[in-house]
Legacy VTK file of the C-alpha trace (Angstrom):
# vtk DataFile Version 3.0
C-alpha trace
ASCII
DATASET POLYDATA
POINTS 79 float
15.475 60.603 58.108
17.339 63.591 58.573
19.056 64.885 61.694
20.422 68.277 63.012
23.276 68.457 65.586
24.261 71.273 67.679
25.455 74.690 66.723
28.977 74.883 67.496
31.098 78.047 66.893
33.452 78.023 64.433
35.776 80.652 62.821
33.250 81.593 60.333
30.703 82.160 62.836
27.831 79.557 64.516
27.166 76.469 62.114
25.394 73.395 62.419
25.873 69.873 60.193
22.671 68.373 58.433
22.478 64.880 57.574
20.810 61.642 56.857
20.903 57.645 57.370
19.509 57.143 54.523
19.490 57.990 50.677
21.175 61.331 49.828
18.146 62.164 47.764
16.397 62.791 50.791
19.063 65.224 52.082
19.116 67.273 49.241
15.358 67.257 49.164
15.643 69.085 52.772
17.909 71.190 51.808
16.344 72.443 48.637
13.043 73.273 51.284
14.948 75.027 53.433
16.713 77.064 50.716
19.916 75.524 50.817
21.854 75.325 47.280
22.754 72.208 45.790
26.548 73.591 45.500
26.683 73.855 49.449
26.372 69.797 49.572
29.824 68.843 51.111
30.509 64.862 49.700
32.767 63.784 51.950
32.718 60.381 51.647
32.078 59.329 55.017
30.424 61.980 56.211
28.513 64.056 53.190
26.541 66.821 54.912
25.511 70.230 54.428
26.176 73.101 56.778
23.738 75.018 58.216
23.257 78.130 60.302
21.183 78.146 63.640
18.398 79.377 60.845
18.661 76.738 58.446
19.089 74.369 61.521
14.936 75.481 63.185
13.993 75.745 59.929
14.908 71.917 59.132
13.478 71.088 62.749
10.227 72.408 61.881
9.948 70.771 58.488
10.661 66.865 60.353
14.811 66.908 60.899
15.527 65.693 64.725
18.451 67.583 67.045
20.849 64.889 68.335
24.175 66.130 69.545
27.004 65.414 67.492
28.178 62.269 68.091
25.062 60.915 67.717
25.194 62.594 64.152
28.170 60.737 63.567
26.597 57.509 65.194
23.499 57.658 62.919
25.004 58.650 59.442
28.216 57.365 59.113
28.384 55.623 55.608
LINES 1 80
79 0 1 2 3 4 5 6 7 8 9 10 11 12 13 14 15 16 17 18 19 20 21 22 23 24 25 26 27 28 29 30 31 32 33 34 35 36 37 38 39 40 41 42 43 44 45 46 47 48 49 50 51 52 53 54 55 56 57 58 59 60 61 62 63 64 65 66 67 68 69 70 71 72 73 74 75 76 77 78
């Protein structure tokens, strides 16, 4: 399953995180579907994810991602 957390304000703008509780291929497939480049993937050992702008978050949700809180995202997707 693909999850996105709430949009938060950072110095670089408004961002959300997109992660999976399953295989990373599922995450990359969703990223491609919503127009993210593979080079934007952040391969963090415990938290592999994509940062997404609000418009891409909305697209992810339209394509089946589940919106959750940031703490729920970490709970469900920590590797």
